[in-house]
C-alpha positions in Angstrom: -8.3 -11.7 -9.1 -5.4 -13.8 -8.0 -4.8 -17.4 -7.1 -3.3 -18.8 -3.9 -3.0 -22.1 -2.2 -5.9 -21.3 0.1 -8.4 -20.0 -2.5 -9.1 -17.2 -5.0 -9.0 -13.6 -4.0 -11.8 -11.6 -5.6 -12.2 -7.8 -5.4 -15.7 -6.1 -5.4 -16.6 -2.5 -5.6 -19.1 -1.8 -2.8 -21.8 0.9 -2.9 -24.0 2.2 -0.1 -21.5 2.4 2.8 -21.7 5.6 4.7 -19.7 5.0 7.9 -17.5 2.6 9.9 -20.5 0.7 11.2 -21.5 -0.1 7.6 -18.1 -1.5 6.7 -17.8 -3.4 10.0 -21.3 -4.9 9.6 -20.7 -6.0 5.9 -17.4 -7.5 6.8 -19.1 -9.5 9.6 -21.9 -10.6 7.3 -19.4 -11.9 4.6 -17.2 -13.6 7.1 -20.2 -15.5 8.5 -20.8 -17.0 5.0 -19.3 -20.5 4.3 -16.1 -20.4 2.3 -15.5 -16.7 2.6 -12.9 -14.6 4.3 -13.5 -10.8 3.7 -11.8 -7.5 4.3 -14.0 -4.4 3.7 -12.3 -1.0 3.2 -14.6 2.0 3.8 -12.3 4.6 2.3 -11.6 2.6 -0.9 -15.2 1.3 -1.1 -13.8 -2.1 -1.8 -14.2 -5.7 -0.4 -11.5 -8.2 -1.0 -12.9 -11.7 -0.5 -10.9 -15.0 -0.4 -13.2 -17.7 -1.8 -12.7 -21.4 -1.1 -13.9 -24.1 -3.5 -17.4 -24.1 -1.8 -18.1 -20.4 -2.6 -18.3 -18.3 -5.7 -18.8 -14.7 -6.8 -22.6 -15.0 -7.0 -22.8 -16.0 -3.3 -20.8 -12.8 -2.4 -23.1 -10.6 -4.5 -26.2 -12.2 -2.8 -24.8 -11.7 0.7 -23.8 -8.1 0.0 -27.3 -7.3 -1.4 -29.0 -9.0 1.6 -26.9 -6.8 3.9 -28.3 -3.7 2.1 -25.4 -2.7 -0.1 -24.5 -3.1 -3.8 -21.5 -4.9 -5.2 -19.8 -5.3 -8.6 -16.8 -7.4 -9.6 -13.7 -5.3 -10.1 -12.2 -5.6 -13.6 -10.0 -3.5 -15.9 -12.9 -1.1 -16.6 -14.3 -0.8 -13.1 -12.2 2.2 -12.1 -13.3 4.3 -15.2 -17.0 3.3 -14.6 -16.8 4.2 -11.0 -15.2 7.6 -11.7 -18.0 8.4 -14.2 -20.7 7.2 -11.8 -19.2 9.1 -8.8 -19.0 12.2 -10.9 -22.7 12.0 -11.8 -23.6 11.4 -8.2 -21.4 14.2 -6.9 -22.9 16.7 -9.3 -26.4 15.6 -8.3 -25.5 15.9 -4.6 -24.1 19.4 -5.2 -27.4 20.5 -6.7 -29.4 19.0 -3.8 -27.0 20.6 -1.3 -27.6 24.1 -2.7 -31.4 23.5 -2.8 -31.1 22.4 0.9 -29.1 25.6 1.6 -31.8 27.8 0.0 -34.6 26.1 2.0 -32.7 26.1 5.3 -31.2 29.6 5.2 -34.6 31.3 6.1 -35.1 28.9 9.0 -31.6 29.5 10.4 -31.5 33.2 9.5 -34.6 34.0 11.5 -32.8 32.9 14.7 -30.6 36.0 14.5 -33.7 38.3 14.3 -35.4 36.6 17.2 -32.7 37.7 19.7 -33.9 40.4 22.1 -37.0 41.3 24.1 -39.5 41.1 21.2 -37.7 38.5 19.2 -40.8 36.2 18.8 -42.3 39.0 16.6 -39.7 38.2 14.0 -40.4 34.5 13.8 -41.4 33.2 10.4 -45.0 31.9 10.2 -44.9 28.3 11.4 -46.8 27.0 8.4 -44.0 28.5 6.2 -41.3 26.9 8.4 -43.1 23.6 8.0 -43.3 24.1 4.2 -39.5 24.9 4.1 -38.4 22.1 6.4 -40.4 19.2 5.0 -38.7 19.0 1.6 -35.3 19.1 3.3 -36.3 16.4 5.8 -37.9 13.9 3.4 -36.6 14.7 -0.1 -33.0 16.0 0.5 -32.7 13.8 3.6 -34.2 10.7 1.9 -30.7 9.1 1.6 -30.5 8.9 5.4 -33.9 7.1 5.6 -32.9 4.7 2.8 -29.5 4.0 4.4 -31.1 3.5 7.9 -33.7 1.1 6.5 -31.1 -1.0 4.7 -28.8 -1.0 7.8 -31.6 -2.1 10.2 -32.8 -4.7 7.7 -29.3 -6.1 7.6 -29.3 -6.4 11.4 -27.1 -3.4 12.2 -27.1 0.3 12.7 -25.0 3.0 11.1 -24.7 6.8 10.9 -27.8 7.1 8.8 -29.8 5.7 11.7 -28.5 8.4 14.0 -29.2 11.3 11.6 -32.6 10.0 10.5 -33.7 9.4 14.1 -32.4 12.7 15.4 -33.8 14.9 12.7 -37.1 13.1 12.5 -37.7 13.6 16.2 -37.1 17.4 15.8 -39.3 17.6 12.7 -42.1 15.5 14.2 -42.3 17.4 17.4 -42.3 20.8 15.5 -45.0 19.5 13.1 -47.3 18.5 15.9 -46.8 21.9 17.6 -47.6 23.7 14.3 -50.6 21.6 13.3 -52.2 21.7 16.7 -51.2 25.4 17.4 -49.6 24.4 20.7 -47.7 27.0 22.8 -44.3 25.5 22.3 -41.1 26.4 20.5 -40.5 24.7 17.2 -37.2 23.2 16.0 -37.5 23.0 12.2 -34.2 24.9 11.8 -32.4 22.2 13.8 -33.3 19.3 11.6 -32.9 21.2 8.3 -29.5 22.6 9.4 -28.2 19.2 10.5 -29.2 17.6 7.2 -27.6 20.4 5.2 -24.4 20.3 7.3 -24.1 16.6 7.1 -24.5 16.8 3.3 -21.8 19.4 3.2 -19.5 17.2 5.2 -20.2 14.3 2.9 -19.4 16.4 -0.1 -16.1 17.6 1.4 -15.3 14.1 2.5 -16.0 12.7 -1.0 -13.8 15.3 -2.5 -11.0 14.6 -0.1 -11.3 10.8 -0.4 -10.9 11.1 -4.2 -7.6 12.8 -3.6 -6.3 9.9 -1.5 -6.2 7.6 -4.6 -4.4 10.2 -6.8 -1.1 8.2 -6.6 -2.6 5.1 -8.2 -4.6 7.2 -10.7 -1.4 8.9 -11.8 0.3 5.6 -12.3 -2.5 4.4 -14.5 -2.3 7.6 -16.6 1.3 6.9 -17.3 0.5 3.8 -19.4 0.7 4.6 -23.2 -2.3 3.6 -25.2 -0.5 2.7 -28.5 2.8 1.2 -29.6 4.8 1.3 -32.8 5.2 -2.4 -33.7 7.3 -4.1 -36.4 5.0 -6.2 -38.8 6.5 -7.8 -42.0 9.3 -5.2 -42.1 6.9 -2.3 -41.6 6.3 -0.1 -38.5 2.6 0.1 -37.6 0.8 1.8 -34.7 -1.2 -0.7 -32.6 -3.1 -0.6 -29.3 -0.8 -1.6 -26.4 -3.4 -4.2 -25.3 -2.8 -6.2 -28.6 1.0 -6.7 -28.0 2.3 -10.2 -27.3 5.6 -11.3 -25.8 8.2 -11.4 -28.5 6.8 -8.6 -30.5 9.4 -6.0 -31.6 8.5 -2.4 -30.9 10.2 1.0 -31.5 10.4 3.8 -28.9 11.3 7.1 -30.5 13.0 10.0 -28.6 10.6 11.6 -26.1 8.1 8.7 -26.2 7.1 6.4 -23.3 8.0 2.7 -23.4 4.7 0.9 -24.0 5.5 -2.5 -22.4 8.3 -4.2 -20.6 11.0 -5.4 -22.9 14.7 -5.9 -23.7 16.7 -3.5 -25.8 17.8 -5.1 -29.1 19.6 -2.3 -30.7 20.0 1.4 -30.2 21.3 3.4 -27.3 19.6 6.0 -25.1 18.9 7.2 -21.6 15.6 6.5 -19.9 13.9 8.4 -17.1 12.7 5.8 -14.6 11.6 8.2 -11.9 8.1 6.9 -11.9 9.4 3.5 -10.8 12.4 4.3 -8.7 11.9 7.9 -7.5 15.3 8.7 -8.9 15.3 11.7 -11.2 18.6 10.9 -13.0 18.1 9.1 -16.3 19.5 5.6 -16.7 21.7 4.7 -19.7 20.4 1.9 -21.8 22.2 -0.3 -24.4 21.6 -3.6 -26.1 20.6 -6.3 -23.6 19.3 -3.9 -21.0 15.7 -4.1 -19.7 13.2 -1.3 -20.3 9.9 -0.9 -18.4 6.5 0.2 -19.4 5.6 3.9 -18.9 9.3 5.0 -18.4 10.3 8.0 -20.6 12.8 7.6 -23.4 15.4 10.3 -23.8 17.4 11.3 -26.9 17.9 8.0 -28.8 15.6 5.6 -30.6 15.3 2.1 -29.1 14.3 -1.1 -30.9 13.1 -3.5 -28.2 11.5 -7.0 -27.9 8.5 -7.3 -25.6 9.0 -9.5 -22.6 6.1 -8.5 -20.3 2.7 -7.2 -21.6 -0.7 -6.5 -20.1 -0.9 -7.5 -16.4 2.6 -8.9 -16.6 4.4 -5.5 -16.8 6.3 -4.1 -13.8 3.9 -1.1 -13.8 0.8 -3.4 -13.7 2.4 -5.2 -10.8 3.0 -1.9 -9.0 -0.6 -0.8 -9.6 -1.9 -4.2 -8.4 0.3 -4.2 -5.3 -0.6 -0.7 -4.3 -4.3 -1.5 -4.8 -4.0 -4.5 -2.6 -2.1 -2.6 0.1 -4.7 0.2 0.1 -7.5 -2.4 0.5 -5.8 -4.2 3.4 -6.3 -3.6 7.0 -3.7 -2.6 9.6 -3.8 -4.2 13.0 -4.3 -0.7 14.6 -7.7 -0.7 12.8 -9.0 -3.5 14.9 -9.6 -1.2 17.8 -11.7 1.1 15.6 -13.6 -1.9 14.2 -14.5 -3.2 17.7 -15.7 0.2 18.8 -17.7 0.8 15.6 -19.6 -2.5 16.1 -21.2 -1.4 19.4 -21.1 2.4 18.8 -24.5 3.2 17.3 -26.6 1.1 19.7 -24.6 2.6 22.6 -25.3 6.1 21.4 -29.0 5.4 21.0 -29.1 4.2 24.6 -27.3 7.4 25.7 -29.8 9.5 23.7 -32.7 7.7 25.4 -31.3 8.2 28.9 -30.7 11.9 28.0 -34.3 12.4 26.8 -35.9 10.7 29.8 -33.4 12.2 32.2 -34.1 15.8 31.1 -37.8 15.2 30.9 -37.9 13.7 34.4 -35.7 16.2 36.2 -36.3 19.4 34.2 -39.9 18.7 33.3 -39.3 20.2 29.8 -40.3 17.8 27.0 -39.0 20.2 24.3 -35.6 20.7 26.0 -35.2 16.9 26.6 -36.0 16.3 22.9 -33.4 18.8 21.7 -30.7 17.4 23.9 -31.4 13.9 22.8 -31.2 15.0 19.1 -27.9 16.7 19.8 -26.5 13.4 21.2 -27.6 11.4 18.2 -26.2 14.0 15.7 -22.8 14.5 17.3 -22.0 10.8 17.6 -21.4 10.0 13.9 -18.7 7.2 13.7 -17.6 8.3 10.1 -14.3 9.7 11.3 -13.5 6.5 13.2 -14.0 4.4 10.1 -11.9 6.8 7.9 -9.0 7.3 10.4 -6.9 4.3 9.3 -7.7 3.5 5.7 -7.3 7.0 4.4 -3.8 7.3 5.9 -2.9 3.8 4.5 -4.1 4.9 1.0 -2.1 8.1 1.0 1.0 6.4 2.6 1.1 3.5 0.1 0.5 5.8 -2.8 3.4 8.1 -1.7 5.5 4.9 -1.3 4.8 3.8 -4.8 5.9 7.1 -6.2 9.2 6.7 -4.3 9.7 3.1 -5.5 8.6 1.5 -2.3 5.8 -1.1 -2.9 3.9 -2.2 0.2 2.3 -5.6 0.0 -0.1 -5.0 2.9 -1.0 -2.5 5.6 0.2 -4.8 8.4 3.8 -4.7 7.0 3.7 -0.9 6.7 2.6 -0.7 10.4 5.3 -3.1 11.6 8.2 -1.5 9.7 8.3 1.4 12.2 8.9 -1.1 15.0 12.0 -2.9 13.6 14.8 -3.4 16.1 17.1 -5.7 14.2 17.8 -5.5 10.4 19.6 -8.5 8.8 20.8 -7.9 5.3 22.4 -9.9 2.5 25.7 -8.6 1.1 25.7 -9.2 -2.6 23.2 -7.0 -4.4 22.1 -5.4 -1.2 25.1 -3.7 0.4 27.0 -4.1 -2.8 26.1 -3.1 -6.4 25.4 -6.7 -7.4 27.8 -6.5 -10.4 31.0 -8.3 -9.2 34.1 -8.2 -11.4 37.1 -10.5 -11.6 40.0 -8.4 -10.2 42.8 -11.0 -9.9 43.7 -14.3 -11.6 46.5 -16.4 -10.2 47.1 -19.3 -12.6 49.2 -22.4 -11.6 50.7 -24.3 -14.5 48.5 -22.7 -17.2 48.0 -19.3 -18.8 45.6 -16.7 -17.4 43.4 -16.8 -20.5 43.2 -20.6 -20.3 42.3 -20.5 -16.6 39.5 -18.0 -17.3 38.2 -20.0 -20.3 38.0 -23.2 -18.3 36.3 -21.4 -15.3 33.8 -19.7 -17.7 33.0 -23.0 -19.4 32.1 -24.5 -16.0 29.9 -21.5 -15.1 28.1 -21.1 -18.4 24.9 -22.8 -17.0 24.8 -20.7 -13.8 23.0 -17.5 -13.1 24.9 -16.7 -9.9 26.4 -13.1 -9.9 29.9 -14.5 -9.4 29.4 -16.8 -12.4 28.4 -13.9 -14.6 31.6 -12.1 -13.4 33.7 -15.0 -14.5 32.0 -15.3 -17.9 32.3 -11.6 -18.5 36.1 -11.7 -17.7 36.8 -14.6 -20.1 35.3 -13.0 -23.1 33.4 -14.8 -25.9 35.7 -17.8 -26.2 35.0 -20.8 -23.9 37.0 -24.0 -23.5 34.0 -26.0 -24.6 30.6 -27.2 -23.4 30.3 -28.7 -19.9 29.0 -32.2 -19.3 27.9 -33.9 -16.1 27.4 -30.4 -14.6 26.4 -30.2 -11.0 25.9 -27.1 -8.7 26.3 -27.4 -5.0 24.5 -24.5 -3.3 26.9 -22.4 -1.2 29.9 -24.3 -2.4 30.5 -24.2 -6.1 30.1 -26.1 -9.4 31.7 -29.2 -11.0 31.6 -30.8 -14.4 33.6 -32.2 -17.3 35.1 -29.7 -19.8 37.2 -30.9 -22.8 37.6 -34.3 -21.1 38.8 -32.8 -17.8 36.8 -33.2 -14.5 37.0 -29.7 -12.9 35.6 -28.1 -9.8 35.2 -24.3 -9.2 34.1 -22.9 -5.9 35.0 -21.7 -2.4 38.5 -22.6 -1.1 36.9 -24.1 2.1 34.9 -26.6 0.0 38.1 -27.5 -2.0 40.3 -27.7 1.1 42.3 -24.6 0.2 41.1 -22.2 2.8 44.6 -22.0 4.5 46.5 -21.2 1.4 48.5 -18.0 1.9 47.4 -16.6 -1.4 43.8 -17.2 -0.6 44.1 -15.6 2.8 45.9 -12.5 1.4 43.2 -11.9 -1.2 40.4 -12.4 1.3 41.9 -9.8 3.7 41.4 -7.2 1.0 37.6 -7.8 1.0 37.6 -9.9 -2.2 35.7 -13.2 -2.7 38.1 -16.0 -3.8 37.1 -19.0 -5.9 39.5 -21.8 -6.8 39.7 -23.9 -9.9 40.9 -27.5 -9.3 41.3 -30.7 -11.3 41.3 -33.6 -8.9 43.6 -32.5 -6.1 45.6 -30.1 -8.3 44.9 -26.4 -8.0 44.8 -24.8 -11.4 44.0 -21.2 -10.5 42.7 -18.7 -8.0 40.2 -16.1 -9.1 39.5 -13.0 -6.9 36.2 -11.3 -7.4 35.2 -7.9 -5.9 31.7 -6.4 -5.7 31.9 -2.7 -5.0 29.9 -1.3 -2.1 27.0 0.8 -3.2 27.8 4.5 -2.7 24.9 5.0 -0.3 25.3 1.8 1.8 27.5 3.3 4.5 25.2 6.4 4.9 22.1 4.1 5.0 23.7 1.9 7.7 24.5 5.0 9.7 20.9 6.3 9.5 19.6 2.9 10.6 21.9 2.9 13.6 20.7 6.4 14.4 17.1 5.0 14.6 18.4 2.5 17.2 18.2 -0.4 14.7 20.9 -3.2 15.1 22.3 -4.0 11.7 23.6 -7.6 11.0 25.2 -8.7 7.7 24.6 -12.3 6.6 26.9 -13.6 3.9 28.2 -16.9 2.5 31.7 -15.3 2.2 34.5 -16.3 4.6 35.1 -14.4 7.8 38.0 -12.3 6.4 36.1 -11.1 3.3 33.0 -10.5 5.4 35.0 -8.5 8.0 36.5 -6.3 5.3 33.1 -5.5 3.7 31.4 -5.0 7.1 34.1 -2.5 8.1 33.8 -0.6 4.9 29.9 -0.4 5.3 30.2 0.6 9.0 28.5 -2.7 10.2 29.8 -4.0 13.6 28.1 -7.4 13.5 28.1 -10.0 10.7 27.6 -13.7 10.2 30.0 -15.3 7.7 30.0 -18.6 5.9 26.2 -19.0 6.0 24.9 -21.3 3.4 21.7 -20.3 1.5 19.5 -22.8 3.4 20.9 -21.5 6.8 19.9 -17.9 6.4 16.3 -18.6 7.6 17.8 -20.3 10.7 20.0 -17.2 11.3 16.8 -15.0 11.2 15.0 -17.3 13.6 18.0 -17.1 16.0 17.9 -13.3 15.9 14.1 -13.5 16.5 14.7 -15.7 19.6 16.6 -12.9 21.2 13.5 -10.7 21.1 12.5 -7.6 19.2 11.2 -7.2 15.6 13.6 -8.7 13.1 13.6 -7.5 9.4 15.5 -9.0 6.4 16.7 -7.4 3.2 17.6 -9.6 0.3 17.5 -9.8 -3.5 18.2 -13.4 -4.6 16.2 -16.7 -4.8 18.4 -18.0 -1.9 17.1 -15.1 0.3 13.4 -16.1 -0.1 13.3 -18.5 2.9 14.9 -15.9 5.1 12.6 -13.2 3.9 9.6 -15.4 4.7 11.0 -16.1 8.2 11.5 -12.4 9.1 8.9 -10.3 10.9 9.2 -7.7 8.2 11.0 -8.4 4.8 12.3 -6.1 2.1 13.2 -7.3 -1.4 15.4 -5.3 -3.7 13.3 -4.8 -6.8 16.0 -5.7 -9.3 16.2 -9.1 -7.6 14.5 -12.4 -8.2 10.7 -12.9 -8.5 10.9 -15.4 -5.6 12.4 -12.8 -3.3 9.9 -10.2 -4.3 7.0 -12.6 -3.8 8.3 -13.6 -0.3 8.8 -10.0 0.8 6.4 -7.6 2.5 7.9 -4.5 0.9 9.6 -4.3 -2.5 12.2 -1.6 -3.2 12.2 -0.8 -6.9 15.3 1.5 -6.5 17.5 -1.4 -5.4 19.2 0.7 -2.8 19.7 0.2 0.9 18.7 3.8 1.5 15.2 2.8 0.3 14.9 0.6 3.5 15.5 3.7 5.6 12.9 5.6 3.5 10.4 2.7 3.9 10.9 2.8 7.7 10.4 6.6 7.7 7.3 6.2 5.6 5.9 3.7 8.1 6.6 6.1 10.9 4.9 9.0 9.1 1.9 6.9 8.2 1.5 5.5 11.7 1.8 9.0 13.1 -1.1 10.1 10.9 -3.2 7.1 11.9 -2.7 7.9 15.6 -3.5 11.6 15.0 -6.7 10.6 13.1 -7.8 8.2 15.8 -7.3 11.0 18.4 -9.4 13.4 16.3 -12.1 10.8 15.8 -12.3 9.9 19.5 -11.9 13.4 20.9 -15.0 14.6 18.9 -17.1 12.0 20.5 -15.5 11.9 24.0 -16.1 15.6 24.3 -19.2 16.0 22.2 -21.5 13.3 23.6 -21.2 14.5 27.2 -21.7 18.1 26.2 -24.8 17.2 24.2 -26.2 15.1 27.0 -25.7 17.9 29.5 -27.6 20.3 27.2 -24.5 22.4 26.3 -24.6 21.6 22.6 -27.2 22.8 20.1 -28.1 20.2 17.4 -27.0 22.6 14.7 -23.5 23.0 16.3 -23.5 19.2 16.8 -24.2 18.7 13.1 -21.4 21.0 12.1 -18.9 19.4 14.5 -19.9 15.9 13.2 -19.4 17.0 9.6 -16.0 18.5 10.4 -14.8 15.4 12.2 -14.7 13.4 9.0 -13.3 16.2 7.0 -10.5 16.9 9.5 -9.5 13.2 9.5 -9.3 12.9 5.7 -7.6 16.2 5.4 -5.0 15.2 8.0 -4.3 12.0 6.0 -3.7 14.1 2.9 -0.9 15.9 4.7 1.1 12.7 4.1 1.5 13.9 0.5 4.2 16.2 1.9 6.3 13.1 2.8 9.5 12.8 0.7 12.4 10.4 0.6 15.8 11.1 2.2 14.5 12.9 5.3 
C-alpha cells in the first residue's frame, strides 16, 4: 500500500479469473465504482486499486465478490499463502486431470478401431460411453460451469462459458441419442477430450506462469532471516524484522548483509551483483554504504543500520518490480477492447454456424459438431496473457540486471526514444570530482583551500565535497550568514571575512586568462573572492566514466540523438562532450532551466528521454517522455524517473532500451500467436474443417505457446 496525492493505492490478490474476458470485466466493474481506479492483471492475478477518500477496501472486496471473483488484501505474508494454496490446487488438479485421462482414453481410443468398413462393430456400448463421459463432463468439468455461472451473473462472458456451452451441447445430444436409442452418431469423446485437453492446457499454463515470477521470488529469497546485533557490548542473533535504524550489526566473512547500513569499522569487498548486475566485488571501508542481501567477502564489517524493513534498497526493488509487473502497457489496450466483445461475438458465430449447417446440409449432428468446434477453438486466454506475461519476465530480468522499471508504459516507450538528454556530473562522469589545481592570489594554497572548504561545509554538492576533501580536516572556522545560490555558488562570513565561492561568470571573472586556460582543458573552475578581490582559483575535474564513450556510440548506432545538459561553461562542456563523443551540448544551464531545455527538445518532435542523478535533475526527469535515474543519485531523482539504474552507469541506459525492444518484440509475437489461432481456427471450425477434439488441443496450446514465448525473455542479457 502506498500514499499519493490522489489517493491510496491498494493491491489485492484475485482468485477465479480464467481468461482475458474475466480480467477485463472485473476491471470494468471496479472502475464503475465511486472513488475507484483499478488495473487488473490476469497473469499476476492481482488488482491494483487507487482509492479516494470516498472508498475503502471493504467496498473493493464487495465489488469483486459481486462480480463473481475472490479478493484478499496483499500483505507481507500473502505471497507465501498464495504459493501454498496454489500448490494444493495444482496437486488436486493434477489428480483430476489423470482421472479425466483414464475416463477419456477409452472414448478417444475407440475412434482408431472404428476406421474401416466394419468400424461400427468396434464401437463401445453407448451406455458405457455415457457412463465414462458423464463424470468428466459434470465432475471434472464442474469448474467450467461454476466459472460460467459467476461470469454470467456478473454481466459478462468468459472462456468458461465457451467450454461449458460447447461440451454440454455435445454431451446433451449424445445422451438423448443413447437414452432414446436413436440412429445417430454420438459425440461423447468430443466433450470429454476437450475438457481433458483444456485441463492439460491450464496445468501447463499455470506451471509456465509460475516461472514468470521467478525473478521477484529469487530477490525475496536473498533476504537474510537473522542478524548479529550488538546489545550491551554483546553480540546476539536477532530476527531481521526486529532491527531498528541505528542498531549496530556485524557481518562476518561469507555472510549476507541483513539490512541497509553504513560501515563503521572494518574493511572488505562486497558482491553487489544482485543489485547492479556487476559480478566484480566492490571494496568497502569506513563510511561506505552497504545494502541488504549483498554478500560479504573476506573481511568482517561492523555497520550501523540506516534502512530496515520496507525501507531497504532491496525492499524498494521488490516493491517496484511488483508494481511494474502489475501495471498495464498501452499495447494491452487493443487486447482489452477485443476481449470485451470477443465471447459474445463467438457465440453469435457459433449460432450462425449451427443454423447454417442445419439449414443447408440438413444434418443436425454435423451442425452441432461444427458449432461446438467454433466455441472451443475461440478461447481468449492467449490474448489476455500475451502482454502481462512478457512484462512480468522483462521487468524481472531488468531487476536482475540493476534496471528497475516503474511501470509497463515506460518500458514500452523506452524502445521508441529518439533524443536522449543527459546530465554531465554523475551521469557521464564518475560523480567523484577532485581538486586538481589551486591558484592562490595573495595567500597560501592551504589557506585558500581552508577558506573555501569552510564556505562549503554546509553544502552537499559534488564540487563542495571535492573542495572539502582537498582541504583536509582543518577548516578556517564556522560559516555565518551562509547562503547558496543555485547554479552560481555560495557566500558567507568566515573568520570575520565576507567571502563568495562560485562560478567565474557569477563573480565577473569569466574573461580572466587563467580561468579560460583551465576551462579549455575540460576542468570546472570556481573562484574565491572577498568583495571585489580575487583570492584564489580552484580547478576541479570529474573523470569521464570508462564506459561513457562506448555507451554514447551504441546510442548513436540506434539512431538516438544524444544531447548533454550542463551548468558548466561552454569551454568545459565542449571538452567533456568531445571526450565522450557527443556532438551536441547545452552549457551554462541553471538547474531550474533543465526542464525548459527538455520541453524545447520535445517541441522539435520525437520521444525525448532524460538521464540524471541529482535533486536538480528531478524537474527535467519529470518533464521528459521517458526518464532514467542513476540509482546512486538522490531520492528525488529516483522518485521522478520512470526507470532507475542501480548500476549508475550510462551503459545501463543502453541495456534498458535493449530490454524494452526485447520485451516489446515478445509482446508483438505473443499478440500475433493469440490472433492467428483465432483468425485461422474460427473460420476452419465454422466451415466444418476442424474437429472439436483438435480445436480443444489447439486452444490449449495457444495459451501455452504465448507463455512459453514470454519465458524466452529469460535469455536476455546486458551488453548485447
